[in-house]
C-alpha positions as CSV (number, residue, x, y, z in Angstrom):
1,M,107.7,43.0,115.0
2,I,107.7,44.5,118.5
3,K,109.0,41.3,120.1
4,H,111.9,41.3,117.6
5,H,112.6,45.0,118.3
6,S,112.6,44.4,122.1
7,R,115.2,41.6,121.7
8,A,117.3,43.7,119.4
9,A,117.2,46.7,121.8
10,A,118.2,44.4,124.7
11,A,121.1,42.9,122.6
12,N,122.3,46.4,121.7
13,A,122.2,47.4,125.4
14,A,124.2,44.3,126.3
15,V,126.8,45.0,123.6
16,A,127.1,48.6,124.7
17,A,127.6,47.6,128.3
18,E,130.3,45.0,127.4
19,A,132.1,47.4,125.0
20,A,132.0,50.2,127.7
21,G,133.6,47.8,130.2
22,V,136.4,47.0,127.7
23,L,136.8,50.8,127.1
24,R,137.0,51.5,130.8
25,D,139.7,48.7,131.1
26,V,141.7,50.3,128.3
27,L,141.5,53.8,129.8
28,S,142.4,52.4,133.2
29,G,145.5,50.6,131.8
30,A,144.0,47.1,132.7
31,S,143.8,46.1,129.0
32,D,146.3,46.6,126.2
33,W,143.6,46.9,123.5
34,T,144.3,49.8,121.1
35,R,141.1,49.7,119.0
36,L,137.4,48.9,119.3
37,L,135.6,48.2,116.0
38,L,131.8,48.5,115.8
39,K,130.8,46.4,112.8
40,A,127.2,45.5,112.0
41,A,124.6,45.8,109.4
42,A,122.6,49.0,108.8
43,G,120.1,49.6,111.6
44,A,121.8,47.2,114.0
45,G,122.4,49.9,116.6
46,K,126.0,51.0,116.0
47,S,125.2,54.6,116.6
48,F,123.5,53.7,119.9
49,V,126.6,51.8,121.0
50,L,128.9,54.5,119.8
51,R,127.0,57.1,121.9
52,Q,127.3,54.9,125.0
53,L,131.0,54.4,124.4
54,V,131.6,58.1,124.1
55,A,129.6,58.8,127.2
56,A,131.6,56.1,129.1
57,A,134.9,57.6,127.9
58,V,133.9,61.2,128.8
59,E,133.1,60.0,132.3
60,H,136.5,58.3,132.8
61,P,139.1,60.3,134.7
62,N,141.9,59.2,132.3
63,C,140.1,60.5,129.3
64,D,140.8,64.2,128.3
65,R,138.9,64.3,125.0
66,V,137.2,62.0,122.5
67,A,137.4,62.4,118.8
68,V,134.4,60.9,116.9
69,V,135.3,60.7,113.2
70,A,133.1,60.0,110.2
71,F,133.9,59.9,106.5
72,T,131.9,62.9,105.4
73,N,130.9,66.2,107.0
74,K,127.2,65.3,106.4
75,Q,127.7,62.1,108.5
76,T,129.1,64.1,111.4
77,W,125.9,66.3,111.8
78,P,123.6,63.7,113.3
79,L,126.4,62.4,115.5
80,A,127.0,65.9,116.9
81,V,123.3,66.4,117.5
82,E,122.7,63.1,119.3
83,L,125.9,63.4,121.4
84,G,125.0,67.0,122.2
85,K,121.5,65.8,123.4
86,L,123.1,63.1,125.5
87,L,126.1,65.0,126.9
88,G,125.2,68.7,126.7
89,Q,125.9,71.4,124.1
90,D,129.0,72.6,125.9
91,T,130.5,69.1,126.0
92,V,130.3,68.4,122.2
93,C,132.0,70.4,119.4
94,L,131.5,69.9,115.7
95,F,134.8,70.6,113.8
96,P,133.6,70.9,110.2
97,S,135.5,72.0,107.1
98,A,135.2,75.7,106.4
99,A,133.6,74.9,103.1
100,Q,130.8,73.1,104.8
101,V,130.0,75.4,107.7
102,G,127.3,77.1,105.8
103,N,125.6,73.8,105.3
104,V,125.6,72.7,109.0
105,P,121.9,72.3,109.9
106,Q,120.4,74.5,112.6
107,D,119.8,71.4,114.8
108,V,123.6,71.0,115.1
109,W,124.1,74.6,116.2
110,N,121.3,74.0,118.8
111,H,122.9,71.0,120.4
112,A,126.7,71.4,119.9
113,S,129.3,74.1,119.6
114,V,130.9,74.6,116.2
115,A,134.6,75.5,115.6
116,L,136.4,75.9,112.4
117,T,139.9,75.9,113.9
118,S,141.4,73.8,116.7
119,A,142.2,76.9,118.6
120,N,138.5,77.7,118.7
121,I,137.4,74.3,120.1
122,P,136.0,75.2,123.6
123,S,138.0,73.9,126.5
124,S,134.7,72.5,127.8
125,A,134.3,70.3,124.7
126,K,135.3,66.8,125.8
127,V,133.9,65.4,122.5
128,V,135.0,66.6,119.1
129,V,133.1,65.4,116.0
130,S,134.8,65.8,112.7
131,S,135.4,64.2,109.3
132,V,138.4,62.0,108.3
133,H,139.4,64.7,105.8
134,K,139.4,67.5,108.3
135,L,141.4,65.5,110.9
136,G,143.6,63.8,108.3
137,G,144.6,67.2,107.0
138,M,146.1,68.0,110.4
139,E,148.7,65.2,110.3
140,G,152.1,66.5,111.4
141,H,150.6,69.2,113.6
142,G,150.5,67.1,116.7
143,V,147.1,66.4,118.4
144,P,145.4,69.8,118.4
145,F,142.6,68.7,120.7
146,R,144.9,68.3,123.7
147,E,146.0,71.9,123.6
148,N,142.5,73.2,124.2
């Protein structure tokens, strides 16, 4: 089991490095890719690769802000925590629905800032974690994250 885990971890690291290279090329204008899709079975390391990609994007000079989107508010919580641990509390902001803010676990508040409106997203937040519903409800309002 440990041997398999070591191989899987090494494969995840290799995929993360390759994907981060593609992302850097996109941000530098050296590639015309418009999307990166992380597709794998449960437990395959998508969250690890996602965190590495977000970190690579945040470090790139052509990246102002990264939006990390999940289907539900509940799915955003562990993403905000892990990204906050990796990048720092001031760098990560959870952008939940107002109806869910009372359910946000304390661990999220400990590792990320939390904002209910785009105007309250701190300027230091280079990563905004939110739900599809919350961000989808902002269609037609431009891209609020660039204003902060």
